C-alpha positions as CSV (number, residue, x, y, z in Angstrom):
1,M,137.8,14.4,111.3
2,T,140.6,15.9,113.7
3,P,140.0,18.0,116.4
4,F,141.3,20.9,113.9
5,R,139.1,20.4,110.9
6,L,136.1,20.0,113.9
7,F,137.1,23.2,115.1
8,L,137.0,24.8,112.4
9,S,133.7,23.5,111.8
10,L,132.2,25.1,114.9
11,L,133.9,28.2,114.3
12,L,131.9,28.5,110.4
13,I,128.7,26.9,112.0
14,I,128.7,29.6,114.9
15,S,129.9,32.8,112.3
16,S,126.9,31.9,110.3
17,V,124.0,31.4,113.2
18,A,126.0,35.1,113.8
19,V,125.5,36.1,111.0
20,A,121.5,34.9,110.5
21,Q,120.6,36.2,113.5
22,A,121.8,39.5,112.2
23,R,119.7,39.4,109.2
24,T,116.1,39.8,108.4
25,V,114.5,38.1,105.7
26,W,111.3,38.7,103.8
27,V,108.8,35.1,102.1
28,D,109.4,36.1,98.6
29,D,106.7,37.5,96.0
30,K,104.3,34.9,95.2
31,V,104.8,32.0,96.9
32,Y,103.2,30.1,99.8
33,L,105.4,29.1,102.4
34,P,104.6,26.9,105.5
35,V,106.7,27.1,108.4
36,R,107.3,23.3,110.2
37,T,108.4,22.1,113.4
38,G,112.1,20.7,111.6
39,A,114.3,21.1,108.8
40,G,112.0,19.3,106.0
41,S,109.2,18.9,104.1
42,Q,108.1,16.0,106.7
43,F,107.8,17.9,109.9
44,R,104.5,19.6,110.9
45,I,103.6,22.8,109.8
46,I,103.1,25.1,112.5
47,E,102.2,28.4,110.6
48,N,101.3,29.4,106.8
49,A,103.5,32.6,106.0
50,V,102.1,34.2,102.9
51,S,104.0,36.3,100.4
52,G,105.7,39.2,101.9
53,T,105.3,38.1,105.5
54,R,108.5,39.5,107.4
55,M,110.6,36.9,109.5
56,E,113.8,37.1,111.9
57,V,116.5,34.6,111.3
58,L,117.6,32.2,113.9
59,E,119.7,29.9,112.0
60,T,120.6,28.6,108.9
61,G,121.0,25.1,107.5
62,E,121.5,23.5,104.7
63,G,118.3,23.9,102.3
64,Y,116.4,25.4,105.4
65,T,116.3,28.5,107.8
66,R,114.7,28.6,111.4
67,V,112.9,31.6,111.4
68,R,111.0,33.4,114.4
69,T,108.0,34.6,112.2
70,S,105.9,38.3,112.7
71,K,103.9,36.0,115.5
72,G,106.2,34.6,117.5
73,N,106.1,30.9,116.5
74,E,109.7,29.8,115.8
75,G,109.9,26.9,113.3
76,W,112.2,25.9,109.5
77,V,110.7,27.2,106.4
78,A,112.3,26.5,103.1
79,S,115.7,28.8,102.2
80,Q,115.0,29.4,98.0
81,Y,111.5,30.6,99.4
82,L,113.6,34.1,101.3
83,S,114.3,37.4,99.6
84,N,116.6,39.2,102.0
85,Q,114.2,42.4,100.9
86,P,110.4,43.2,101.1
87,I,109.1,42.1,97.7
88,A,108.1,44.1,94.7
89,E,104.1,45.0,95.8
90,D,105.2,45.5,99.7
91,R,108.5,48.3,97.6
92,L,105.6,49.0,96.0
93,Q,103.7,49.9,98.8
94,Q,106.4,51.6,100.5
95,A,107.1,53.8,97.8
96,T,103.5,54.6,97.7
97,R,103.6,55.9,101.2
98,D,107.2,57.5,100.9
99,L,105.2,59.7,97.4
100,E,102.6,60.2,100.1
101,T,104.7,61.2,102.9
102,A,107.1,63.0,99.9
103,R,103.3,64.9,98.4
104,T,102.2,66.2,102.1
105,E,106.0,67.5,102.8
106,L,106.5,69.3,99.4
107,A,102.5,70.8,100.3
108,Q,103.7,71.9,103.9
109,A,106.5,73.6,102.1
110,R,104.7,75.0,99.3
111,E,102.5,76.2,102.4
112,Q,105.4,77.9,103.9
113,L,107.1,79.0,100.8
114,N,103.6,81.0,100.2
115,A,103.7,82.1,103.9
116,V,107.5,83.3,104.1
117,T,106.5,84.9,100.8
118,S,103.5,87.0,102.1
119,E,105.3,87.9,104.8
120,R,108.1,89.2,102.7
121,D,105.4,90.8,100.7
122,E,104.2,92.3,104.1
123,L,107.4,93.6,105.1
124,E,108.5,95.2,101.7
125,S,105.1,97.0,102.0
126,A,106.0,98.0,105.7
127,E,109.6,99.2,104.4
128,S,107.7,101.0,101.3
129,N,105.3,103.0,104.0
130,L,108.4,103.7,106.2
131,S,110.5,104.8,103.6
132,S,107.6,107.0,102.5
133,R,106.8,107.9,105.4
134,S,110.0,108.9,106.4
135,Q,110.6,110.9,103.3
136,Q,107.0,113.0,104.6
137,L,109.0,113.9,107.9
138,Q,112.0,114.5,106.1
139,T,110.2,117.5,104.2
140,E,108.1,117.8,107.4
141,L,111.6,119.1,109.0
142,E,112.3,121.1,105.9
143,R,109.7,122.7,106.2
144,I,110.3,123.8,110.0
145,K,112.9,124.3,109.7
146,N,112.5,127.1,107.2
147,I,109.6,128.4,109.3
148,A,111.9,128.6,112.3
149,A,114.5,129.9,109.4
150,D,111.6,132.7,108.8
151,S,110.8,133.3,112.4
152,I,114.4,134.4,112.9
153,N,114.0,136.9,110.1
154,L,110.8,138.4,111.2
155,E,112.1,138.9,114.2
156,R,115.1,140.1,113.7
157,R,113.4,142.5,110.6
158,N,111.1,143.5,113.6
159,R,113.6,144.1,115.8
160,E,114.6,146.6,112.7
161,L,111.4,147.8,112.3
162,L,110.8,148.9,116.1
163,E,114.1,150.7,115.9
164,D,113.1,152.5,113.2
165,N,109.5,153.2,114.2
166,Q,111.9,155.4,117.7
167,K,114.2,157.0,115.6
168,L,110.7,158.3,113.7
169,R,109.0,159.0,116.9
170,N,112.4,160.7,118.0
171,D,112.8,162.5,114.9
172,L,109.1,163.3,114.7
173,E,109.3,164.8,118.8
174,V,112.7,166.4,117.1
175,L,110.4,167.9,114.3
176,T,108.0,168.5,116.7
177,A,109.6,170.4,118.6
178,E,111.2,172.5,116.2
179,N,108.1,173.4,114.6
180,E,106.7,174.8,118.1
181,R,110.1,176.8,118.1
182,L,109.6,178.3,114.6
183,E,105.5,179.1,115.1
184,A,106.5,180.3,118.6
185,G,108.7,182.6,116.3
186,K,105.8,184.0,113.5
187,E,104.0,184.6,116.5
188,S,106.8,186.8,118.1
189,D,107.4,188.5,114.4
190,F,104.0,189.2,113.7
191,M,103.3,190.7,117.2
192,L,106.4,192.8,116.9
193,L,105.4,193.2,113.2
194,G,102.2,194.8,114.5
195,A,104.2,196.8,117.0
196,G,106.1,198.3,114.2
197,L,103.1,198.8,112.5
198,V,101.7,200.7,114.9
199,F,104.3,202.3,115.6
200,A,105.1,203.7,112.2
201,G,100.8,204.6,111.6
202,V,101.5,207.0,115.5
203,L,104.6,208.1,113.9
204,L,103.3,208.9,110.2
205,A,100.1,210.5,112.4
206,L,102.5,212.7,114.1
207,L,104.5,214.0,110.5
208,V,101.3,213.7,108.2
209,P,100.4,217.3,110.4
210,M,103.8,219.1,110.1
211,L,104.3,217.8,106.3
212,K,101.0,219.7,105.8
213,P,101.5,223.7,104.3
214,T,100.1,225.9,107.0
215,R,97.7,228.7,105.7
216,K,99.1,232.3,105.5
217,T,96.5,234.6,107.4
218,D,94.4,236.9,104.2
219,N,94.8,240.4,106.0
220,W,93.1,241.4,102.8
221,A,89.8,240.1,103.6
């Protein structure tokens, strides 16, 4: 063998070892696989690997692979009974666990959805109550504005009535004074009339005797 071919062989072996060390393999489905001290059936069994056992690849050879088991034992096993993925039973169990996890997450999501829906309903109810309360306050504000406007109108009307009342009082005072003047004038007229009647009576009393014919003295009597 030439040095060049030897170099290539060593390079391929190193690459194979590097690649093998990066892999994880499992004992194939329904297989009993002994882990031996060497690459061959004549070597001593150090561990019995059952189906689904996980192993770390340390080195690959012709028909055999050197592995490290989950117990920490290192040995050789037949490569044909190794698989690059878990066995169907393990995959089924993993799928079952994933399904349970998904169901749990779905249940939690439903609970969160119910909580969010309940919170949304509460917010909608609160919004409806606030809207109703806002409408009531708006109506109350309008009523207060109307009352305030009525109060202003009432105050203005009351002021007008007070002014009218004062005018009526002034007119009443004027009428009262005029009535008193007229009453005083009537008394004066009555007094003048009485005085005139007295004067007329006196005058008649004086004139009546003068108007009566005087009787001549009958000398023949």
